[in-house]
Every structure is written in structure tokens, then in C-alpha cells.
C-alpha positions in Angstrom: 7.5 -25.7 13.6 7.2 -29.5 13.0 6.6 -30.6 9.4 5.2 -34.1 8.9 3.6 -35.3 5.7 1.3 -38.3 6.1 -0.3 -40.4 3.4 -3.4 -42.6 3.8 -3.0 -46.3 4.1 -4.9 -48.5 1.7 -8.5 -49.4 2.4 -10.2 -52.4 3.8 -9.0 -55.8 5.1 -10.0 -58.8 3.0 -10.7 -62.4 4.0 -7.7 -63.7 2.2 -4.2 -62.1 2.6 -3.8 -59.2 0.2 -0.7 -58.8 -1.9 1.9 -56.8 0.0 2.4 -53.2 -1.1 5.3 -51.2 0.2 4.9 -47.5 0.3 6.1 -44.3 1.8 3.6 -43.6 4.6 5.1 -40.4 6.3 8.0 -38.0 6.0 9.5 -35.8 8.7 11.6 -33.6 6.4 12.2 -30.6 8.8 13.6 -31.9 12.1 12.1 -30.2 15.1 14.3 -27.5 16.8 17.5 -25.9 15.5 19.1 -27.4 12.4 22.5 -27.8 14.1 23.6 -31.1 12.4 23.8 -32.9 15.7 23.1 -36.6 15.6 19.9 -35.9 17.6 18.7 -33.4 15.0 19.6 -35.6 12.1 17.7 -38.5 13.6 14.6 -36.4 13.9 14.5 -36.2 10.1 13.0 -39.5 8.8 10.9 -41.3 6.2 8.5 -44.1 7.1 8.1 -47.1 4.9 5.0 -49.2 5.4 4.1 -52.7 4.2 0.3 -52.6 3.9 -0.1 -56.3 3.0 -0.1 -59.4 5.1 3.1 -60.9 3.8 6.6 -59.9 4.7 8.7 -58.2 1.9 12.5 -58.6 1.6 13.8 -55.0 1.0 17.3 -56.2 0.1 18.4 -54.0 -2.9 15.5 -51.5 -2.6 16.5 -47.8 -2.6 15.2 -44.6 -1.1 16.4 -41.5 -2.9 15.9 -37.7 -2.8 15.9 -35.3 -5.7 19.6 -34.5 -5.3 20.6 -38.1 -5.6 21.3 -39.0 -2.0 20.4 -42.7 -1.9 20.0 -45.3 0.8 20.2 -48.9 -0.3 18.5 -51.4 2.0 20.6 -54.4 2.9 19.3 -57.6 4.5 16.1 -56.1 5.8 12.7 -57.8 5.9 9.7 -55.7 6.4 6.9 -57.7 8.1 3.3 -57.6 6.8 1.3 -54.6 8.2 4.5 -53.2 9.6 6.4 -49.8 9.3 10.0 -49.0 9.5 11.3 -45.5 10.1 14.5 -44.5 8.2 16.4 -41.8 10.1 19.1 -39.7 8.5 21.7 -39.8 11.4 23.7 -42.5 13.1 22.6 -45.2 15.5 22.2 -49.0 15.7 19.5 -50.4 13.4 16.5 -52.2 14.9 13.4 -53.9 13.5 11.5 -50.6 13.6 14.2 -48.0 13.0 17.0 -47.9 10.4 19.7 -45.3 10.2 21.5 -43.9 7.1 24.6 -42.9 9.2 24.9 -39.5 7.5 26.3 -36.3 9.0 24.3 -33.9 6.9 20.6 -33.5 6.3 19.1 -35.3 3.3 15.5 -33.9 2.9 15.1 -30.3 1.8 12.8 -28.3 4.0 11.2 -26.3 1.2 10.8 -28.8 -1.6 11.9 -32.4 -2.3 10.7 -35.8 -3.3 11.4 -39.1 -1.6 11.4 -42.0 -4.1 11.2 -45.7 -3.3 12.4 -48.2 -5.8 12.4 -52.0 -5.6 15.3 -54.3 -6.1 14.8 -54.2 -9.9 15.0 -50.4 -9.9 11.3 -50.1 -10.6 9.3 -47.2 -9.1 7.3 -48.3 -6.1 6.1 -45.0 -4.5 7.1 -41.4 -3.8 6.2 -38.5 -1.6 6.7 -34.8 -2.5 6.3 -31.6 -0.6 6.7 -27.9 -1.4 6.9 -26.5 -4.9 9.2 -28.1 -7.3 11.7 -25.9 -9.1 14.2 -26.8 -11.7 17.9 -26.3 -11.4 20.1 -26.3 -8.3 18.6 -26.6 -4.8 20.1 -25.5 -1.5 20.1 -27.7 1.5 20.4 -26.5 5.0 
């Protein structure tokens, strides 16, 4: 079973360039197939970050975090206007459209979690949640 959460992009185009908005546009929190912690399986777990505006945004210092405190800090990455980058859990060489956390364990909980995006000043930018939220300890795969 493949689990993907998608979120609608912002509405219409305007004659003048709109202010850039960076948001979480999709999450693949349950990688397809067996959860065997192989690099292939880890890289099938991802979060997409989309810049809905016309201007590029420097994501240097921005963070992506789960409820358990696993955090990715972006370094020297510029997200073009109207572009999306996919942030994978496993290891591989980064490209313009794909970044890798270089982890050897899953980050996103299959049952319930929240991905939170913060800017370089630590201010909330966007989040995406799935499942029911419970308090206390959570168990990852």
C-alpha cells in the first residue's frame, strides 16, 4: 500500500510576480514495499517542498523536522520560483530536484506524524500531518 499525502497549491497566476511562498506540497511517509531499511526503501520515503512564487528562495538555514525531533537543516540550497525539491531520507548525491538526508533509519512515522518546515529565523512556515496524534512516546518502524 502506498501512502502519499498531497496538498493543493495556491490559486491563480497574477500579472505581476507574486511573493514566493515555500510550503510542504506532498509527503510519502510509508515507503512502498517492505520496510527493510535498505537505501532504496529509505529513499522512497520523502517530503516535497514547493516554492509557489515566481522568485527563487534561499533555503540556507531552513529546517524540516518530525515530531520526534529528527531535523534536516538545508545548506546552500536555492529553490527556484515555481519549483519543487524532493527531500529523501536515505543516502545519495544531491541534485537540483532531489536532496538526501543521508540517514540509515526511517524518519516519518507510518501511523501518525507531522512534518514541520521553518525558515532561517526559526519561524513556522508550513506543516503537514497525517494519522491521529497521540501524546507520549511513539514507535518508529
